[in-house]
N, CA, C and O of each residue as an XYZ file, in Angstrom:
856
protein
N      36.515     49.953    113.714
C      36.265     49.712    111.798
C      35.030     50.576    111.819
O      34.214     50.702    112.732
N      35.060     51.288    110.340
C      34.304     51.708    109.557
C      33.548     51.396    108.497
O      33.734     50.186    108.364
N      32.948     51.683    107.820
C      32.720     51.052    106.363
C      32.466     52.158    105.276
O      32.145     51.800    104.143
N      32.592     53.420    105.567
C      32.785     54.367    104.833
C      31.087     54.891    104.431
O      30.845     55.912    103.788
N      30.381     54.254    104.794
C      28.746     54.668    104.532
C      28.476     55.487    105.243
O      28.202     55.154    106.396
N      28.425     57.214    104.792
C      27.757     58.156    106.309
C      26.211     58.173    106.567
O      25.216     58.186    105.843
N      26.419     58.170    107.754
C      24.942     57.778    108.819
C      24.644     58.961    108.654
O      23.449     58.903    108.365
N      24.997     60.195    108.645
C      24.170     61.659    109.258
C      25.783     62.688    109.196
O      26.902     62.428    109.639
N      25.244     63.912    108.434
C      26.085     64.764    108.111
C      25.634     65.998    109.690
O      24.570     66.579    109.904
N      26.575     66.007    110.287
C      26.622     66.978    111.514
C      27.380     68.103    111.537
O      28.350     68.198    110.785
N      26.988     69.229    112.518
C      27.147     70.337    112.928
C      28.341     71.086    113.395
O      28.181     71.767    114.407
N      29.121     71.080    113.019
C      30.572     71.548    114.121
C      29.672     72.942    114.930
O      29.191     73.929    114.372
N      29.666     72.636    116.229
C      29.136     73.889    117.072
C      30.411     74.544    117.652
O      30.384     75.775    117.666
N      31.511     73.952    118.127
C      32.781     74.541    118.892
C      34.032     73.740    118.795
O      34.049     72.512    118.886
N      34.932     74.384    118.632
C      36.340     74.090    118.609
C      37.263     74.628    119.177
O      37.898     75.502    118.587
N      37.620     74.207    120.624
C      38.526     75.257    121.438
C      39.485     74.478    121.710
O      39.302     73.280    121.925
N      40.669     75.057    121.742
C      42.032     74.366    122.406
C      42.036     74.000    124.217
O      41.372     74.311    125.205
N      43.065     73.270    123.928
C      43.286     72.363    125.184
C      44.840     72.237    125.490
O      45.739     72.630    124.747
N      44.959     71.734    126.487
C      46.300     71.616    126.669
C      47.373     70.740    125.706
O      48.533     70.895    125.323
N      46.137     69.562    125.509
C      47.083     68.356    124.489
C      46.275     68.483    123.115
O      46.323     67.532    122.335
N      45.602     69.517    122.821
C      45.035     69.544    121.376
C      43.995     70.467    121.074
O      44.303     71.628    120.807
N      42.723     70.083    121.079
C      41.581     70.780    121.276
C      40.343     69.716    121.342
O      40.410     68.503    121.144
N      39.078     70.578    121.707
C      38.109     69.924    122.314
C      37.264     70.156    121.296
O      37.297     71.319    120.893
N      36.259     69.186    120.557
C      35.082     69.225    119.876
C      34.001     68.823    119.899
O      33.676     67.745    120.396
N      32.788     70.122    119.029
C      31.647     69.594    120.047
C      30.599     69.921    118.981
O      30.438     71.061    118.546
N      29.977     68.976    118.630
C      28.980     68.408    117.172
C      28.060     68.421    117.394
O      27.907     67.936    118.515
N      26.744     68.872    116.752
C      25.760     68.841    116.862
C      25.389     67.713    115.833
O      25.747     67.634    114.657
N      24.490     66.753    116.637
C      23.909     65.306    115.651
C      22.556     64.734    116.029
O      21.793     65.215    116.866
N      22.332     63.499    115.203
C      21.190     63.041    115.980
C      21.066     61.515    116.113
O      20.980     60.804    117.115
N      21.087     61.166    114.527
C      21.388     59.836    114.608
C      22.577     58.814    115.097
O      22.521     57.657    115.514
N      23.450     59.525    114.922
C      24.748     58.511    115.209
C      24.505     58.495    117.193
O      25.096     57.753    117.978
N      23.652     59.370    117.470
C      23.445     58.956    119.172
C      22.469     58.438    119.531
O      22.064     58.526    120.690
N      21.922     57.828    118.669
C      20.603     56.852    119.075
C      21.114     55.915    119.811
O      20.394     55.706    120.788
N      22.154     55.175    119.773
C      22.751     54.312    121.024
C      24.147     54.071    121.434
O      24.816     53.049    121.585
N      24.495     56.003    121.637
C      25.674     56.469    121.923
C      26.497     56.276    123.580
O      26.375     57.184    124.402
N      27.173     55.224    123.857
C      27.970     54.909    125.107
C      29.484     55.743    125.097
O      30.211     56.001    124.138
N      29.637     56.025    126.414
C      30.770     56.868    126.961
C      31.951     55.722    126.205
O      31.941     54.504    126.380
N      32.915     56.483    125.358
C      33.653     55.723    125.188
C      33.528     54.967    123.435
O      34.056     54.140    122.693
N      32.947     55.495    123.478
C      32.436     54.808    121.860
C      32.811     55.372    120.332
O      32.476     56.550    120.202
N      33.172     55.033    119.647
C      34.267     55.136    118.560
C      33.073     55.940    117.758
O      31.885     55.735    118.009
N      33.550     56.931    116.712
C      32.526     57.831    116.438
C      33.569     58.452    114.825
O      34.566     59.068    115.202
N      33.464     58.368    113.296
C      34.646     59.005    112.386
C      33.714     60.119    112.358
O      32.497     60.093    112.543
N      34.469     61.094    112.100
C      34.317     62.413    111.996
C      34.825     62.711    110.793
O      36.021     62.998    110.742
N      34.177     62.707    109.808
C      34.987     63.409    108.407
C      36.085     62.547    107.869
O      36.879     62.903    106.999
N      36.053     61.086    108.612
C      36.846     60.287    108.024
C      38.062     60.284    109.261
O      39.093     59.673    108.979
N      37.991     60.848    110.418
C      38.992     60.428    111.742
C      38.132     59.734    112.591
O      36.947     59.880    112.890
N      39.030     58.921    112.920
C      38.172     58.231    114.326
C      38.086     58.694    115.662
O      39.111     58.624    116.339
N      37.230     59.076    116.082
C      37.419     59.957    117.424
C      36.654     58.896    118.890
O      36.115     57.805    118.707
N      36.800     59.550    120.196
C      36.126     59.029    121.069
C      34.848     59.659    121.910
O      34.915     60.796    122.379
N      34.116     59.136    122.005
C      33.021     60.173    122.800
C      32.895     60.214    123.992
O      32.416     59.324    124.695
N      33.459     61.617    124.461
C      33.782     61.871    125.656
C      32.341     62.182    126.592
O      32.194     61.813    127.757
N      31.413     62.887    125.848
C      30.653     63.629    126.549
C      29.646     63.603    125.557
O      30.044     64.158    124.532
N      27.997     62.983    125.439
C      27.343     63.251    124.838
C      26.050     63.626    125.064
O      25.932     63.241    126.227
N      24.374     64.391    124.600
C      23.363     63.869    124.870
C      22.340     63.954    123.746
O      22.713     63.484    122.671
N      21.340     64.378    123.795
C      20.536     63.691    122.485
C      20.839     64.219    121.468
O      20.747     63.643    120.384
N      21.296     65.522    121.622
C      21.654     66.423    120.292
C      22.975     67.097    120.315
O      23.175     68.185    119.775
N      23.947     66.355    121.015
C      25.393     66.829    120.709
C      26.390     65.704    121.172
O      26.072     64.752    121.884
N      27.952     66.015    120.538
C      28.564     64.817    121.668
C      30.156     66.166    121.063
O      30.412     67.069    120.267
N      30.758     65.321    122.215
C      32.047     66.212    122.332
C      33.097     65.055    122.333
O      33.045     64.035    123.020
N      33.899     65.349    121.584
C      35.554     64.386    121.509
C      36.890     65.591    121.784
O      37.023     66.813    121.714
N      37.464     64.771    122.019
C      38.951     65.186    121.925
C      39.895     65.057    121.104
O      40.333     63.931    120.870
N      40.426     66.201    120.476
C      41.447     65.877    119.187
C      43.290     66.287    120.125
O      43.726     67.196    120.830
N      43.885     64.827    119.482
C      44.973     65.138    120.000
C      45.544     66.171    119.105
O      44.790     66.860    118.418
N      47.201     66.366    119.058
C      47.968     67.476    118.696
C      47.909     66.533    117.093
O      47.449     67.132    116.122
N      48.269     65.451    116.964
C      48.561     64.417    115.897
C      47.597     64.767    114.944
O      47.905     65.136    113.810
N      46.139     64.645    115.455
C      45.129     64.283    114.647
C      45.051     66.119    113.900
O      44.800     66.387    112.725
N      45.326     67.025    114.921
C      45.303     68.211    114.741
C      45.567     68.523    113.378
O      44.852     68.820    112.420
N      47.415     68.297    113.641
C      47.982     68.050    112.410
C      47.729     67.518    110.891
O      47.747     68.171    109.848
N      47.466     66.005    111.107
C      47.304     64.926    109.929
C      46.142     65.218    109.877
O      45.674     64.133    109.529
N      44.992     66.136    109.998
C      43.672     65.707    109.236
C      43.250     67.310    108.991
O      43.907     68.259    109.418
N      41.986     67.412    108.196
C      41.738     69.120    108.211
C      40.738     69.027    109.758
O      40.034     70.031    109.869
N      40.635     68.398    110.484
C      39.718     68.729    112.032
C      40.243     69.340    112.595
O      39.812     69.403    113.747
N      41.636     70.320    112.260
C      42.393     71.394    112.941
C      42.064     72.777    111.939
O      42.891     73.688    111.973
N      40.962     72.905    111.136
C      40.721     73.959    110.532
C      38.906     74.166    110.308
O      38.425     75.072    109.627
N      38.141     73.177    111.000
C      37.250     73.092    111.179
C      36.595     74.436    112.124
O      37.150     74.635    113.204
N      35.571     75.243    111.781
C      35.169     76.424    112.501
C      33.631     76.455    112.667
O      32.988     75.663    111.979
N      33.090     77.136    113.356
C      31.942     76.731    113.965
C      30.805     76.448    112.928
O      31.168     77.417    112.261
N      29.967     76.066    112.361
C      28.912     76.013    111.467
C      29.501     75.164    110.156
O      28.999     75.411    109.059
N      30.447     74.271    110.245
C      31.444     73.490    109.540
C      30.350     71.867    109.326
O      29.865     71.332    110.322
N      30.187     71.457    108.297
C      29.367     70.274    108.121
C      30.125     69.007    108.068
O      30.514     68.813    106.916
N      30.489     68.052    108.902
C      31.243     67.183    108.811
C      30.219     65.468    108.833
O      29.117     65.422    109.379
N      30.692     64.546    108.325
C      29.826     63.587    107.911
C      30.829     62.709    108.985
O      32.026     62.825    109.249
N      29.581     61.608    109.567
C      29.864     61.162    110.443
C      28.842     59.725    110.230
O      27.688     59.568    109.831
N      30.312     58.471    110.892
C      29.568     57.385    111.138
C      29.970     56.456    112.118
O      31.178     56.296    112.290
N      29.153     55.812    112.794
C      28.880     54.980    113.825
C      30.463     53.954    113.634
O      31.110     54.037    112.590
N      30.819     53.222    114.557
C      31.887     52.224    114.204
C      30.875     50.629    113.607
O      29.774     50.341    114.077
N      31.370     50.066    112.862
C      30.974     48.761    112.450
C      30.451     47.925    113.757
O      31.123     47.665    114.755
N      29.078     47.564    113.506
C      28.791     46.540    114.919
C      29.155     44.793    114.472
O      29.257     44.315    113.342
N      29.258     44.285    115.474
C      29.416     42.895    115.054
C      28.262     42.301    114.111
O      27.141     42.466    114.591
N      28.298     41.639    112.859
C      27.672     41.369    112.229
C      26.522     41.742    111.303
O      25.584     41.190    110.729
N      27.381     43.684    111.522
C      27.006     44.322    110.416
C      27.203     44.040    109.118
O      27.725     43.034    108.637
N      26.628     45.252    108.420
C      26.881     44.354    106.459
C      27.878     45.814    106.192
O      27.807     47.010    106.477
N      28.730     44.979    105.536
C      29.632     46.067    105.042
C      29.123     46.558    103.551
O      29.411     46.060    102.463
N      28.442     47.468    103.782
C      28.627     48.106    102.472
C      29.422     48.947    101.386
O      29.197     49.166    100.196
N      30.435     49.334    102.246
C      31.118     50.193    101.650
C      32.828     49.422    101.472
O      33.017     48.605    100.570
N      33.663     49.712    102.188
C      34.540     49.360    102.215
C      35.528     49.254    103.570
O      35.476     50.388    104.047
N      36.457     48.384    104.468
C      36.806     48.746    105.421
C      37.534     49.869    105.767
O      38.602     50.094    105.197
N      37.053     50.688    106.718
C      37.829     52.065    106.865
C      38.134     52.037    108.268
O      37.228     51.839    109.078
N      39.622     52.263    108.726
C      39.940     52.566    109.856
C      40.028     53.933    110.632
O      40.482     54.081    111.767
N      39.492     54.937    109.779
C      39.500     55.948    110.476
C      40.784     56.626    110.964
O      40.795     57.543    111.785
N      41.985     56.030    110.317
C      43.426     56.577    110.253
C      43.821     57.491    109.109
O      44.325     57.045    108.078
N      43.619     58.575    109.280
C      43.806     59.517    108.055
C      45.500     59.517    107.559
O      46.395     59.996    108.255
N      45.713     58.864    106.192
C      46.577     58.969    105.857
C      47.468     59.825    105.219
O      48.681     59.723    105.034
N      46.366     61.007    104.801
C      46.699     62.535    104.427
C      45.975     63.241    104.179
O      44.820     62.860    104.367
N      46.143     64.545    103.667
C      45.245     65.514    103.588
C      45.118     65.701    101.640
O      46.176     66.025    101.100
N      44.382     65.580    101.085
C      44.068     66.056     99.760
C      43.393     67.076     99.485
O      42.903     67.642    100.462
N      43.130     67.653     98.169
C      42.622     69.019     97.753
C      41.841     68.818     96.623
O      42.258     68.076     95.733
N      40.749     69.384     96.532
C      39.696     69.295     95.290
C      40.192     70.422     94.106
O      40.209     71.641     94.277
N      40.500     69.865     93.144
C      40.839     70.525     92.598
C      40.054     71.257     90.988
O      40.464     72.163     90.263
N      38.927     70.474     90.904
C      37.668     70.558     89.712
C      36.643     69.768     90.301
O      36.942     68.774     90.963
N      35.417     70.127     90.116
C      34.098     69.603     90.565
C      33.434     69.813     89.124
O      33.375     70.980     88.737
N      32.948     68.851     88.318
C      32.320     68.994     87.241
C      30.697     67.982     87.668
O      30.506     66.780     87.855
N      29.816     69.152     87.683
C      28.599     68.634     87.803
C      28.078     67.808     86.889
O      28.311     68.188     85.742
N      27.361     66.660     86.984
C      26.830     65.671     86.404
C      25.387     65.451     86.726
O      25.085     64.594     87.557
N      24.432     66.205     86.092
C      23.277     66.045     86.774
C      22.832     66.467     88.162
O      22.717     67.651     88.478
N      22.560     65.351     89.057
C      22.615     65.794     90.566
C      23.659     65.181     91.130
O      23.527     65.119     92.353
N      24.872     64.593     90.629
C      25.876     63.975     90.949
C      27.100     64.961     90.508
O      26.842     66.156     90.361
N      28.734     64.372     90.244
C      29.420     65.046     90.132
C      30.614     64.142     89.902
O      30.823     63.044     90.417
N      31.422     64.866     88.957
C      32.909     63.770     88.719
C      33.719     64.937     89.503
O      33.421     66.125     89.382
N      34.653     64.522     90.224
C      35.329     65.650     91.253
C      36.770     65.103     90.984
O      36.856     63.877     90.907
N      37.915     65.836     90.829
C      39.232     65.488     90.743
C      40.030     66.247     91.655
O      39.996     67.477     91.695
N      40.788     65.491     92.431
C      41.188     65.831     93.621
C      43.007     65.414     93.339
O      43.463     64.720     92.430
N      43.744     66.093     94.430
C      45.173     66.143     94.281
C      45.588     65.606     95.319
O      45.266     66.033     96.428
N      46.310     64.660     95.161
C      46.963     63.664     96.800
C      48.222     63.525     96.900
O      48.942     63.187     95.960
N      48.665     63.807     98.211
C      50.172     63.822     98.443
C      50.869     62.565     97.606
O      50.096     61.808     97.019
N      51.977     62.369     97.546
C      52.930     62.128     96.594
C      53.161     60.649     97.241
O      53.235     59.689     96.475
N      53.286     60.444     98.785
C      53.436     59.445     99.086
C      52.331     58.652     98.793
O      52.643     57.516     98.437
N      51.214     58.874     98.827
C      50.006     58.252     98.852
C      49.904     57.514     97.481
O      49.324     56.430     97.431
N      50.434     58.057     96.407
C      49.419     57.662     95.220
C      49.751     56.387     95.183
O      48.721     55.720     95.088
N      50.695     55.732     95.213
C      51.032     54.699     94.955
C      49.960     53.549     95.593
O      49.603     52.560     94.953
N      49.556     53.833     96.840
C      48.490     53.073     97.134
C      46.854     53.149     96.649
O      45.946     52.445     97.091
N      46.752     54.199     95.622
C      45.690     54.685     94.884
C      45.626     53.701     93.579
O      46.678     53.428     93.000
N      44.345     53.157     93.111
C      44.529     52.143     91.896
C      42.922     52.423     91.427
O      41.934     52.287     92.148
N      42.954     52.922     89.774
C      41.798     52.707     88.898
C      40.859     51.801     89.272
O      41.227     50.631     89.169
N      39.586     52.014     89.737
C      38.208     51.495     89.945
C      38.646     50.488     91.697
O      37.975     49.492     91.967
N      39.752     50.941     92.634
C      39.830     51.127     93.607
C      39.307     51.665     94.458
O      38.818     52.738     94.106
N      39.095     51.270     96.034
C      38.340     52.129     96.785
C      39.218     53.045     97.367
O      40.401     52.960     97.036
N      38.689     54.397     98.629
C      39.655     55.105     98.937
C      38.545     55.655     99.647
O      37.416     55.646     99.158
N      38.885     56.298    101.164
C      38.060     57.057    101.673
C      38.202     58.464    101.814
O      39.258     58.788    102.358
N      37.364     59.500    101.446
C      37.913     60.859    101.400
C      36.424     61.587    102.205
O      35.210     61.606    101.999
N      37.375     62.120    103.190
C      36.274     62.403    104.108
C      35.328     61.345    104.538
O      34.097     61.365    104.540
N      36.146     60.429    104.895
C      35.385     58.910    105.451
C      34.138     58.822    104.532
O      33.188     58.290    105.106
N      33.914     59.173    103.359
C      33.308     58.573    102.282
C      33.866     57.752    101.674
O      34.963     58.055    101.203
N      33.199     56.084    101.398
C      33.817     55.052    100.940
C      33.858     55.602     99.385
O      32.778     56.121     99.101
N      34.630     55.625     98.507
C      34.337     55.796     97.322
C      34.983     55.179     96.301
O      35.992     54.621     96.733
N      34.827     55.028     95.046
C      35.931     54.137     93.586
C      36.710     55.313     93.304
O      36.346     56.439     93.643
N      37.836     55.051     92.652
C      38.686     55.883     92.208
C      38.058     55.305     90.551
O      37.988     54.134     90.175
N      37.625     56.669     89.713
C      37.200     56.187     88.555
C      38.809     56.589     87.814
O      39.019     55.590     87.126
N      39.702     57.290     87.673
C      40.654     57.703     86.757
C      41.557     57.980     87.788
O      41.291     58.105     88.983
N      42.677     58.071     87.221
C      44.251     58.525     87.676
C      44.881     59.423     87.181
O      44.695     59.402     85.964
N      45.661     60.363     87.534
C      46.056     61.227     87.113
C      47.538     61.724     87.485
O      47.785     61.238     88.589
N      48.412     62.332     87.126
C      49.616     62.580     87.502
C      50.141     63.080     88.938
O      51.249     62.989     89.468
N      49.079     63.570     89.314
C      49.132     63.818     90.992
C      47.900     63.539     91.571
O      47.863     63.805     92.772
N      46.887     63.091     91.096
C      46.115     62.568     91.787
C      44.941     61.852     91.403
O      45.306     60.988     90.606
N      43.497     61.785     91.615
C      42.755     60.918     90.889
C      41.075     61.718     91.164
O      40.781     62.661     91.898
N      40.283     60.950     90.315
C      38.922     61.279     89.905
C      37.968     60.582     90.684
O      38.325     59.415     90.844
N      36.797     60.875     91.275
C      35.944     60.123     92.141
C      34.387     60.329     91.221
O      34.256     61.420     90.666
N      33.580     59.605     91.113
C      32.306     59.544     90.529
C      31.336     59.929     91.619
O      31.054     59.003     92.379
N      30.785     61.049     91.854
C      29.755     61.155     93.382
C      28.429     60.991     92.693
O      28.192     61.841     91.835
N      27.602     60.152     92.878
C      26.439     59.746     92.460
C      25.224     60.692     93.232
O      25.543     61.018     94.375
N      24.337     61.013     92.929
C      23.183     62.212     93.340
C      22.702     61.666     95.012
O      22.201     62.498     95.768
N      22.902     60.277     95.455
C      22.274     59.571     96.842
C      23.524     60.316     97.522
O      23.129     61.237     98.236
N      25.055     60.165     97.500
C      26.081     60.547     98.444
C      25.958     61.930     98.215
O      25.868     62.656     99.205
N      25.933     62.546     96.816
C      26.117     64.037     97.211
C      24.919     64.890     98.206
O      25.166     65.953     98.775
N      23.557     64.147     98.269
C      22.695     64.473     99.097
C      23.042     64.136    100.388
O      22.961     64.876    101.368
N      23.361     63.204    100.366
C      23.976     62.450    102.140
C      24.948     62.706    102.627
O      25.208     62.112    103.674
N      25.777     63.551    102.174
C      27.297     63.524    102.585
C      27.451     65.177    102.671
O      26.523     65.983    102.743
N      28.838     65.455    102.646
C      29.007     67.100    103.085
C      29.959     67.699    101.565
O      30.746     68.635    101.423
N      29.386     66.568    100.528
C      30.059     66.781     99.223
C      29.958     68.108     98.665
O      30.742     68.859     98.085
N      28.408     68.178     99.121
C      27.957     69.370     97.872
C      28.522     70.745     98.612
O      28.189     71.843     98.164
N      29.418     70.628     99.800
C      30.059     71.995    100.492
C      31.215     71.723     99.885
O      31.958     72.398    100.598
N      31.851     71.273     99.164
C      33.521     70.988     98.696
C      33.056     72.063     97.535
O      31.956     72.180     96.996
N      34.240     72.786     97.341
C      34.508     73.813     96.427
C      36.296     73.343     95.963
O      36.964     72.609     96.692
N      36.786     73.884     94.756
C      37.952     74.026     94.216
C      38.989     74.900     95.202
O      39.006     76.091     95.514
N      39.837     73.771     95.546
C      40.748     74.307     96.834
C      40.362     73.884     98.312
O      41.132     74.190     99.222
N      39.102     73.136     98.601
C      38.784     72.668     99.649
C      40.137     71.384    100.081
O      40.982     70.778     99.423
N      39.813     71.421    101.257
C      41.000     70.025    101.795
C      40.061     69.045    102.567
O      39.059     69.287    103.240
N      40.754     67.735    102.238
C      39.970     66.379    102.244
C      40.703     65.688    103.072
O      41.924     65.841    103.049
N      40.069     64.741    104.016
C      40.647     63.844    104.825
C      41.053     62.704    103.625
O      40.211     62.831    102.736
N      41.553     62.159    103.442
C      42.246     60.821    102.842
C      42.551     59.651    103.368
O      43.414     59.707    104.245
N      41.965     58.223    103.026
C      42.328     57.056    104.096
C      42.762     56.580    102.550
O      42.039     56.993    101.644
N      43.871     55.758    102.212
C      43.850     54.578    101.051
C      43.302     53.413    102.133
O      43.055     53.291    103.333
N      43.276     52.368    100.441
C      42.463     51.230    100.994
C      43.674     50.289    101.693
O      44.694     49.842    101.166
N      43.207     50.162    103.008
C      44.322     49.073    103.953
C      45.125     47.953    103.433
O      46.255     47.585    103.755
N      44.036     47.343    102.283
C      44.572     46.256    101.739
C      45.735     46.636    100.836
O      46.774     45.990    100.974
N      45.698     47.406    100.114
C      47.203     47.816     99.620
C      48.505     48.593    100.131
O      49.587     48.751     99.566
N      48.068     49.016    101.346
C      49.406     49.049    102.420
C      49.860     47.952    103.051
O      51.028     47.794    103.405
N      48.611     46.867    103.270
C      49.210     45.665    103.512
C      50.159     44.629    102.550
O      51.118     43.961    102.935
N      49.715     44.688    101.476
C      49.946     43.909    100.453
C      51.487     44.636    100.088
O      52.206     43.808     99.531
N      52.088     45.835    100.249
C      52.964     46.835    100.269
C      54.198     45.933    100.907
O      55.293     45.586    100.465
N      53.380     45.683    102.371
C      53.908     45.559    103.080
C      54.951     44.241    103.124
O      56.134     44.080    103.422
N      53.721     43.287    102.605
C      53.979     42.117    102.442
C      54.997     41.681    101.193
O      55.593     40.605    101.232
N      55.161     42.738     99.936
C      56.131     42.374     98.874
C      57.402     42.733     99.488
O      58.479     42.143     99.399
N      57.087     43.862    100.167
C      58.969     44.399    100.422
C      59.296     43.373    101.064
O      60.134     42.731    100.430
N      58.853     42.614    102.660
C      59.125     41.713    103.006
C      59.876     40.496    102.584
O      60.966     40.044    102.935
N      58.698     39.973    101.462
C      59.082     39.036    100.514
C      60.606     39.270     99.681
O      61.370     38.326     99.479
N      60.939     40.868     99.184
C      62.190     41.071     98.718
C      63.162     41.012     99.403
O      64.284     40.588     99.124
N      62.641     41.572    100.628
C      64.045     41.493    101.729
C      64.713     40.094    101.655
O      65.868     39.814    101.336
N      63.485     39.127    102.104
C      64.215     37.870    102.167
C      64.431     37.342    101.196
O      64.970     36.237    101.257
N      64.092     37.931     99.888
C      64.864     37.349     98.733
C      66.398     37.574     98.607
O      67.270     36.723     98.427
N      66.514     38.853     98.737
C      68.081     39.585     98.904
C      68.673     38.773     99.923
O      69.868     38.575     99.706
N      68.360     38.396    100.658
C      69.550     37.868    101.700
C      69.868     36.093    100.869
O      70.771     35.436    101.387
N      69.494     35.778    100.269
C      69.671     34.341     99.833
C      71.245     34.884     99.551
O      71.655     36.044     99.586
N      72.034     33.555     99.239
C      73.348     33.599     98.324
C      73.773     32.250     98.770
O      73.276     31.565     99.663
N      75.003     31.928     97.823
C      75.396     30.471     97.849
C      75.913     30.796     99.200
O      75.694     29.675     99.659
N      76.441     31.461    100.234
C      77.065     31.237    101.361
C      76.308     30.912    102.464
O      76.651     30.271    103.458
N      74.741     31.649    102.072
C      73.484     31.232    103.191
C      73.238     29.940    103.043
O      73.259     29.104    103.946
N      72.912     29.687    101.480
C      72.486     28.119    101.358
C      73.142     27.374    101.759
O      72.641     26.504    102.471
N      74.641     27.360    101.481
C      75.523     26.530    102.198
C      75.720     25.974    103.898
O      76.077     24.940    104.463
N      75.357     27.030    104.196
C      75.343     27.199    106.089
C      74.215     26.767    106.229
O      73.946     26.492    107.399
N      73.087     26.514    105.187
C      71.710     25.680    105.687
C      72.160     24.235    105.413
O      71.667     23.296    106.037
N      73.105     24.071    104.470
C      73.284     22.729    104.405
C      72.496     22.372    102.618
O      72.338     21.284    102.063
N      72.180     23.655    102.171
C      71.740     22.892    100.752
C      72.585     23.056     99.658
O      72.192     23.132     98.494
N      74.057     23.127    100.125
C      74.898     23.381     99.115
C      76.044     22.088     99.561
O      77.058     21.903     98.888
């Protein structure tokens, strides 16, 4: 579990194909300070497992599913990625709960600079839009952000100067693809509501009579 508060921006050193997917090597410092084998780390919003590491780099394996469902399969040497260690017990939740399970890939449509920050409009996959609400939370490339406005095919986010400087947002351009993870509360709520509707639809005079209510 993560919070969407980026600790460091790492740099891709290598991405090589393997039998089961790919192996990713990233240069980093801060997130490796207390690293242990098998620890989880979010790389641009994707939860990965540390396979190898030293004081300056770490290595993770990418499954075929991860390569197809996220932007990690498109990363090239030199690309900058957002990094966050897993939330520790008792740690502060400054952003919102992020699982590191990417729901889909969005595309940057427009970037309007506002001082040192920006208003960014993104296109979201159709099947994710019902989970996105104005003033709600969403993780974009692992960054916990608040939805400023909704559009017909996406949404807009207001990026403050601190986020612009501390993440890879400054690298984004029109057409840049980003990982999206919608608020898990929205997904759970939909599941609960659909289950309630299914249960309600099962009620009939016959079932009430069978249960002794009539």
